[in-house]
C-alpha positions in Angstrom: 98.9 54.1 23.8 99.2 54.6 27.7 99.7 58.3 27.2 96.0 58.3 24.9 93.9 56.2 27.3 95.2 58.5 30.2 94.4 61.4 28.1 90.8 60.3 27.4 90.1 59.3 30.9 91.3 62.5 32.3 89.0 64.3 29.6 86.3 62.5 30.7 86.5 63.0 34.3 87.0 66.9 33.6 84.1 66.8 31.2 81.7 65.2 33.5 82.7 68.0 36.2 81.7 70.8 34.1 85.4 71.8 33.0 86.8 72.6 29.9 89.6 70.9 27.8 92.2 71.8 25.3 92.3 69.1 22.8 93.3 68.0 19.1 90.4 67.6 16.7 90.2 66.5 12.8 91.1 70.1 12.2 92.7 72.5 14.5 93.5 72.3 18.2 90.1 73.0 20.2 88.7 74.5 23.3 85.8 71.9 24.4 83.5 71.0 27.3 80.0 69.0 27.3 77.9 70.5 24.9 75.0 70.2 27.0 76.3 72.1 30.1 75.6 75.7 29.8 77.7 76.9 32.6 81.0 75.2 31.2 80.0 76.9 27.7 80.0 79.9 29.3 83.4 79.4 30.8 84.6 79.1 27.1 83.2 82.2 26.1 84.8 84.0 28.9 88.2 82.2 28.2 87.9 83.3 24.7 86.7 86.8 25.5 84.2 85.9 22.8 80.5 87.3 22.5 77.9 84.7 23.0 76.2 85.8 20.0 79.0 84.2 17.8 78.1 80.5 18.0 80.7 77.6 18.4 80.5 74.2 16.9 79.4 71.2 18.1 81.4 67.9 17.4 79.4 64.5 17.3 80.7 61.0 16.7 78.0 59.6 14.4 75.0 60.5 11.9 72.7 59.0 14.6 73.8 61.6 16.9 72.8 64.5 14.6 69.3 62.9 14.6 69.2 63.3 18.3 70.2 67.0 18.6 68.6 68.2 15.3 64.7 68.5 14.9 63.9 66.6 11.6 67.2 67.2 9.7 67.0 66.8 6.0 68.6 63.1 5.5 70.2 64.2 2.1 72.6 66.3 4.0 74.3 62.7 4.9 74.8 62.0 1.3 76.4 65.3 1.0 78.8 64.7 3.7 80.2 61.3 2.5 81.0 63.1 -0.8 83.3 65.8 1.0 86.7 65.4 1.5 87.5 68.2 4.0 86.0 68.3 7.4 82.7 70.1 7.0 80.5 71.8 9.6 76.6 72.0 8.9 74.7 74.1 10.0 71.3 73.0 11.0 67.9 74.4 12.0 66.0 73.3 15.3 68.6 72.5 17.8 67.6 70.3 20.3 68.9 69.2 23.9 71.9 71.5 23.8 73.0 74.1 26.0 70.9 77.2 25.2 74.0 79.5 24.9 75.3 77.3 22.1 72.3 77.5 20.0 71.8 80.6 17.7 68.8 82.9 18.4 67.5 81.4 15.2 67.4 78.0 16.7 70.1 76.8 14.8 73.3 74.8 15.5 76.9 74.2 13.7 77.6 70.5 14.0 80.3 68.2 12.5 80.5 64.5 12.6 84.0 64.0 13.8 86.1 61.4 12.1 89.1 61.8 14.5 89.7 58.5 16.4 90.6 60.7 19.9 87.6 62.9 19.6 85.0 59.9 18.4 86.3 57.7 21.2 85.7 60.8 23.7 82.2 61.6 22.5 81.3 58.2 22.5 82.4 57.4 26.0 80.9 60.7 27.3 77.5 60.0 25.7 77.1 63.5 24.5 78.4 66.0 21.9 81.4 68.2 22.8 82.0 71.8 21.8 84.8 72.4 19.6 86.0 76.3 19.2 89.6 77.2 17.9 92.1 77.3 20.8 92.8 81.0 20.5 91.3 84.5 22.2 88.8 86.2 20.0 90.3 88.1 17.3 93.6 86.1 17.6 94.6 84.1 14.5 93.6 80.6 14.6 96.7 78.5 16.1 97.7 75.7 13.2 99.8 73.9 15.4 100.2 73.1 19.0 103.1 75.3 19.9 101.0 78.2 18.8 98.4 78.3 21.3 98.7 81.2 23.9 99.7 80.6 27.5 96.6 82.4 28.5 94.4 79.6 26.7 96.7 76.7 27.7 96.1 77.9 31.6 92.6 78.6 31.2 91.3 75.2 30.9 90.9 72.4 33.4 92.9 69.9 31.2 95.5 70.1 28.3 95.5 66.9 26.3 99.1 65.5 25.6 98.3 63.3 22.7 99.5 65.0 19.3 101.1 67.8 20.9 104.1 67.1 18.8 102.2 66.7 15.3 103.7 69.4 13.0 101.2 68.8 10.5 99.5 72.2 9.6 96.0 72.0 10.5 92.9 74.1 8.9 89.6 75.0 10.2 86.6 73.0 8.8 84.5 74.0 6.0 81.1 75.4 7.2 77.9 75.2 5.1 74.1 75.9 6.0 71.6 73.4 5.1 68.7 75.2 4.2 64.8 74.2 4.6 64.5 73.5 0.7 67.5 71.3 0.4 70.1 73.8 -0.8 73.4 74.5 0.4 74.8 77.7 1.7 78.6 77.9 1.6 79.2 79.9 5.0 83.5 79.1 5.1 84.8 77.1 2.2 
């Protein structure tokens, strides 16, 4: 547990100073930063060699966080999320208070309420949402375990979490759905 606490504290130090981290999530390993820091977000786009027109996911710890970072979300989305078994990212209209380069041109943002204990604690202690994008270079396969993450990604971040590096359970990306204004759902990634 000492390593876990050290990882949390090291991540907080890096995130608060505008840095980027490599960390385990409730899905695949992610590259992350403070989701309100546009310069840190830009660093992730550069590291991944990814167009900033391709949105990244934002992780929050609780439903109330969605209410803070989305203008007037349909509360029925929370009932839907309680019924799904796979981690699910929702694309919401009306992003608020996030780095501009995280918000799509149409004003939408992809947010996942994270249930992973490490991520939840990190987000709660930071007091802000964090970016989560798969730990790979653009157009490369998403790593299923830590050992598949490229040296370029590992060396391109400011801190690499030790917790769960030896986990051999194959991870999959989240489902992605868009919650439409009329309350209907569009599945983007099953």
